[in-house]
C-alpha positions, 0 to 999 in steps of 0.5 A, a space after each residue: 403371114 410373117 411374124 418377125 422376132 429377134 430377141 423378144 421373149 416367148 411371153 411377148 411372142 405368144 400374144 402375137 402368134 395367138 392373134 394370128 391363129 384367129 384370122 378370118 378368111 373364106 378358105 383358112 387352108 390358104 392362110 399360112 402363119 410363119 414365125 421368123 426367128 433370126 436367132 434360131 432359138 429352140 424356144 421359138 421353134 417350140 412356140 411355133 409347134 405349140 400353135 401349129 404354125 410354121 417356123 423359119 429360123 436362121 443364124 448369122 443374119 447380116 441384114 437384120 429384119 430385111 434378112 429375116 424376111 428375105 429368108 422366109 420369103 424365098 422359102 415360101 410361095 403364097 401370092 400375098 405376104 403380110 409382115 407383122 412385128 413382134 409387138 403387134 396383136 392382129 384383129 381377126 378381120 385383118 385379112 378380110 380388110 386388106 386382101 380384097 384390094 388386090 382384086 381392084 385391077 380386075 373390077 370396075 364400079 358401075 354407076 349404081 354402086 355395084 362392082 363388075 368383073 372385067 373381061 380379060 381384054 378390059 384389064 389394064 396390065 399396068 394397074 397392079 397393086 403392090 401393097 396395102 398398109 393397114 394402121 398400127 394402133 398403140 395402147 401406150 402413149 406416144 412421147 408427146 402425150 406422155 411428156 405433156 401428161 395429155 394422153 386424154 387431150 391430144 391424139 396419138 401421133 401414130 393413129 393420126 399418121 395411119 388413119 389420116 396422113 397415110 390415107 391422104 397420100 393415096 391421092 399421090 400414090 405415095 402411101 408408106 410401107 410401115 414395116 408391120 401390118 401391110 399385105 404385099 404382093 409376092 410378084 411385087 417383091 419378086 420384081 424388086 428382088 425381095 425386101 431391101 437390105 441397103 437401109 436400116 429402114 428396110 420397110 420405107 425403102 422397100 415401099 419406095 422401090 415397089 412404087 418405082 417398079 410401077 405398082 399402086 399402093 394404098 394406105 387404109 384407115 
């Protein structure tokens, strides 16, 4: 789990880091949380130490958030990577709701609704999961809600995008990697040489390149 920070306060980061330490998982020893700081600040290193998580600091970053993520990515080895923005608070079931999708290529659903594990010679080598994008939900109103004084009358556009639009895009294998709250296959990132640095919207471009590399990507509500 990579939590990225640039110039956010310790107070803000503490909430995000704290939530990541309460993630449910069958084997908690396989969950590694990293605070990725592209300003190499002593107070962030201390915050990571206070919570018993890893710290990846750097200076002179020329590729913004993508450079920060790549710095952590090439120094770690977990088969799955979650990228979390500084202002996010994870629900404890985040990993339990996303990681199981990576087993889909090895499973088949029977007519009675049960799942069967495929034999090695039954697995389609072309069926690979690239990333699973979970929703981002904001408690503050979006611009339309705020400007129209309609927070109670119209839905938040972020909620609509993540729970309706991005999920519907699964039909065309066109779901968007939205920067925060996905889980991504390390192999997919290795295949595309890490997070894309050619654009300030590194998340969207990285998702497109993973798609181009032949991976199946999913948005979940």
